[in-house]
N, C-alpha and C positions, 0 to 999 in steps of 0.2 A: 432776776435778783442775783447779786454778786455772791459767789460762794465764799464762805469764811473758812480759813484754814487754822488749825490748832496744832500745837506741838507740846510734848511732855517735858517740863522743866525739871531736871534732876535735883536742882538746888532747892527749888520751892516745893518739889514733890507734888506738882499739880499741872493741869493743862493750861497753857498760856496761848493767847491769840497771836498768830504769826503775821508779822508785818514785813513786806518785802523791802529790802534796803534800796536806797536811791541808786547806787551804782549798778545793782542788778536790773532795775527798771530801765536805766539808760542802755545797758548792754543788750537787754531784750529788744528795746526799741530800735537800736542800731542794727541788730540782726534781722529784724523784720524789714527795716528799710533796705538793707543790703539784698535781702531775698527778693523784695519787690523790684529793686533796680536790676538785679541779675535776670529776673524773669522778663522784665521789660526789654532789656538788651537782647535776650534770646529770641523773644517774639519778633523784635525788629529785624534781627538778622535773618530769621526764617521767612518773614513776610516781605522784606524789602524788594526781592526780585519780582514780586507780584504787585507791588504798589508803585505808582508813578508820582514823582514830585511835580509841582507846577511847571518846573522847567522841562522835565521829561514829557509831560503832557503837551507842552507847547511845541517841543521838537517833534513829537509823534504826529501832532496835527499838521505841522509844517510838512513833514515827510508825506503824509497822506495827501495833502493838497498838491504837493509837487508831483506825486505819482499820477494823480487825477489829471493834472495839467499836461503831463507827459503823454498820457493816453489820448487826451484831446488833440495834442499836437501830432501824435502818430496818426490819428484818424484823418486829420487835415492833410498830412503828407501823403497818405494813401489815396485820398481823393485827388490831390494834385497829380500824383503819379498816374492814376487812371485817366485823368483828362489829358495828361501829356502823352500817354500811350495812344489815346484816340487820335490826337493831333499827328503823332508819328505815323499811325496807320493811314490816315487820310493823306498825309504828305507822300508816302510811298505809293499807295494804291490809286490815288486820284490825281493830286496836283502834279506829281512828277511824271505820272503816266500820260497826262495831257500833253506834256512837252517832250515826251519820249526820252526823259532823263532817267539815268540809272538810279534805283533806290539806294538809300543810305544803308550800309550794313548795320545790323543790330549791334555788332561789336563796337562800333563807334559811338553808339548811344549809351549803352550800359552793359554791365556784366550781370545778366539776369540770374544765373545760378548763384553767384556770390551774394546777390542781394536777397534772394530767398533764404539762403543759409543764415544770413544776418538776422532776418526777421524771426527765424525759428529759435534764435538764441535770446530773444527779448525776455521771456519769462525767467524770473529768478536772478536777473542781473542786478548788480549793485547800482546805486545812484550815479556814481561816476561812469560806470559802463553804459547806463541808459543814456546819459548826456552825450557820451562819446558816440554811441550808436546813432542817436538822433542827428548829431552833427554830421556823421558820415552820410546819412540819408539825404540831408539837405545839400551836402556837397555833391552827391551823385545827381540829384535833381537839377542843381545849378549847371552841372556839366552837360546834362542832356538838353537843358534849355538853351545853352550856348550852341550846341550842335544844331538844334532845331532852328535857332535864329540864323545860323549860317546857311541852312537849307533854304529858309524863306528869302534870304538875301539873294541866293542863287536863282530861286524861282522868280523873284522880282526882276532880276536881269533877263530871265527868259521871257517874262511878260512884256518887257520893254522891246524885246526882239521878236515878239509874236507876229507882228505885222510883216516883218521881214521874212520870218519862217513861213508864214502862210503864202506869201508871194513866191517863195523859192521852191516849195515842195511841188513836184510835177503833179498837176491836177487836171490836165485836159488831154485830149487825144492829139497826137502830132499832125493828123490830117483831119480836116472837117468831115464829119460823118453823120450828117443830119438824118440819113435814112437807116443808119446802123447796119450797113451791109458790106463794109470794106474789110472787116476782119477775116483774113483768109486762113490764118493759123494762129493758135494760141500758145501759151506758156506750158512747157512740160515735154514729155516724151512724144515725139511725132515721127512719121516716116520721112527719112531723108530723101529729097527729090533726086539726088544723084546716086547715092549708094543703096537706096531702097531698103534701108535697115532702120530699126527704131533708134532714135538718137535724141538726146536732150536738147530741146529748143528753148534757149534762155530769154525769149522775148515774144513779141506779138508782131505778125506780119499784116500790114495794112495794104491791100491791093488798090492800086490807082494807076492811072495812065501817066506816061512819062511827062514830066514838066509840071505835075501837080505840086503846089507849094507845101512845104513842110514847116511846121511852126514849133518854136521852143515851148515846152510844156511848163516851164517855170523860170523865174529869174535866175541868172547865174553868170558864170564866166566860161567862155569857150576854152576847153582844155586841149581839144584836137580838132582839126579841120583839114581834111585831105584824104589821100590814098595811101594804103600800106598793104602788107602781105597777109593781113589777118583773115581775109575772106569777106570782110565787110565792104570791100570796095571803097568808093568815096563815102566817107562817113564823118559825122560830127559827134564829139563828146562834150557835154556841158557839165561843169561842176557847179552844183547849186548851193553847196554849203550844207551845214547841219547833217552831214553824212550822206547826202544824196548826189547821184550822178545819173545822167541819161545818155543813151547812145542812139543815134539815128543812122542806119546803114543802107548801103546800095543806092546812094544818091546819084543823080545825074551830074549835079554840081552843087557847090556850097556858095553861100553869099556872106559868110562870116569868117573872121580870121582868129587864130589862136590868141587868147588873151583879151578878146573883145567882150564887153559887157552886153548881155542880151536880156530882154524882157519876155515874160510869158506872152505868147501870141505873136512874137516877132518871127518873120520868115528867116529861116537859116539855110535853106537849100530847096532842091526840087527832086521829085521822085525820079529814079532811074532804075537800072538793072546791072550795076557794076559789081565786080567781085563775084563771089560764089552765089549766083542768083539765077533762077529759071524764068523770071518774068518781072516786069516793072512792079515794084512795091517798096514800102518803107519798113525795114526791120527796126523795131523799137524796143529798147531795154531800159529798165529802171534798176539802178544799183544803190543799195543802202548799206552803208558801213562795209563796203567791199563785197557784199553778197548780192547776186542777181535775184530779184524778187519779181513776182507776177505783176506786170504793169496794170492789169485790169482792176486791181484794188485801188488805183490812184485816179480813176476816171470818175470824179465826183463833182466836177464843176459843169454847170450848164446842161445837165441831162436829168431826165425824170427817172423815178424809180423803175418804171416799166422799161425804159430804154436801157437802164443799167442791168436789169435782169436779163434782157435779151443779149446784151454784150457778154454777160457771164456764160450764157448757154453757148454762144458762138465761139468764145475763146476756149471753152472746155471740149469742143468737138475733137475727136481723135482722128485727125486727117493728116494730109501731107503738107509739110512746110514748103515755103518758096525759096529757102536758102539752106 
């Protein structure tokens, strides 16, 4: 029930009912409206940072979607990187090893430490930085794929030359040795037959009677044929390519000339005892990339495992060489 107000009228000397003027009603109403408006504005200002407009909600959702897509993309890039790393490992450790090719340095593929540092910076980056980082990762992978493609192109060339490589590598004994008993002295330190001191013997001595044929152990080109003062007497050097050379020393005579193309199994000369030699034999050496290596590891054509094991034991015997 509305409360009724009265006032004392001094003129009539009695209490009269008080009626609010129109202007006062309007003023009060305006004050209330202003107070409501001010309160609403204050509430909006305080709450606006915590409230999203439809546009803000749309932008926030787009940002969330973009970040999710970025993380999906990053996961895919990591998987691609892992697969590429496995290809690189197989390339270096298997494919290039098969062809005796030098592995590709990691520095040519990628800067690993720099890439790890970039990945550690992902958290907390702005959208522009995330996009820039993803672009850099893609560019890095593209570069490594380019290097890998070049490697496979090189391997393809090696595959095409594989038949030539296999025919050129020295793979047989220079003198037929069906009974595996011709090896008189092996590779390594042996007693010198003249000075009677331990001296490095850079090849294998095959004992045989004078005039026994000597065969080229792989395809190649004759680099030397004849006599010199090296101590090998009459000898032949064949350049097989792919970093391989072979030397046949103390021959009685040669039947090939310098620059001549020879095939594996072709007769190149005959056993003798010329030069620094104490008896008829063929001194045989294998040189790979300028370094003399043990020829016994190249006897893998036309022999059984048992014969090869016997050759290893005979070549390892610590005896006196024939030259």
